[in-house]
C-alpha positions as CSV (number, residue, x, y, z in Angstrom):
1,M,0.0,0.0,0.0
2,A,1.3,3.4,-0.8
3,D,0.3,7.0,-0.2
4,K,0.1,8.9,-3.5
5,N,2.4,11.6,-2.1
6,S,5.3,9.2,-1.8
7,P,6.1,8.1,-5.3
8,H,9.3,6.4,-4.5
9,T,7.9,3.9,-2.1
10,P,6.2,1.7,-4.7
11,V,9.4,1.5,-6.7
12,E,11.4,0.5,-3.7
13,A,8.9,-2.1,-2.6
14,L,8.9,-3.6,-6.1
15,R,12.7,-3.7,-6.0
16,L,12.5,-5.5,-2.7
17,G,10.2,-8.3,-4.1
18,A,6.7,-7.0,-3.8
19,M,4.5,-8.2,-6.6
20,D,2.1,-5.2,-6.8
21,Y,1.0,-2.2,-4.9
22,I,-2.1,-0.1,-4.4
23,I,-2.5,3.6,-3.8
24,K,-4.7,5.3,-1.2
25,P,-7.7,5.8,-1.3
26,F,-8.2,2.1,-1.9
27,R,-11.0,1.1,-4.3
28,E,-12.4,-2.3,-4.1
29,A,-11.8,-3.1,-7.9
30,E,-8.1,-2.1,-7.5
31,V,-7.6,-4.3,-4.4
32,L,-9.2,-7.2,-6.0
33,A,-7.3,-6.8,-9.2
34,A,-4.0,-6.6,-7.3
35,V,-4.8,-9.8,-5.2
36,E,-5.8,-11.6,-8.4
37,R,-2.6,-10.7,-10.1
38,C,-0.6,-12.0,-7.1
39,M,-2.5,-15.1,-6.9
40,T,-2.0,-15.7,-10.7
41,H,1.7,-15.2,-10.3
42,I,1.9,-17.6,-7.5
43,R,-0.3,-20.2,-9.4
44,L,1.9,-19.9,-12.4
45,Q,5.2,-20.2,-10.4
46,R,3.8,-23.3,-8.8
47,E,2.9,-24.8,-12.1
48,R,6.3,-23.9,-13.6
49,N,8.0,-25.6,-10.6
50,F,5.9,-28.7,-10.9
51,L,6.6,-28.9,-14.6
52,S,10.3,-28.3,-14.0
53,A,10.5,-31.1,-11.6
54,R,8.5,-33.5,-13.9
55,L,10.8,-32.7,-16.8
56,K,13.8,-33.4,-14.6
57,A,12.5,-36.7,-13.5
58,T,11.6,-37.7,-17.2
59,N,15.1,-36.7,-18.3
60,Q,16.6,-38.9,-15.6
61,Q,14.4,-41.8,-16.7
62,L,15.5,-41.3,-20.4
63,R,19.1,-41.3,-19.3
64,A,18.6,-44.5,-17.3
65,R,17.2,-46.2,-20.5
């Protein structure tokens, strides 16, 4: 969350690993959109990790053959 009078705070937060930010005054649609973006990012990251592990296991099986 950021105050619209502090433009550097969101940039610093993103550099430190924040996925998104919202500015006061908060609007329901903006909050929901930010949460959905973060949830989508996490879901895609989990899927990517799962597929990467699956690919690694498949490659190991192929090497063993």
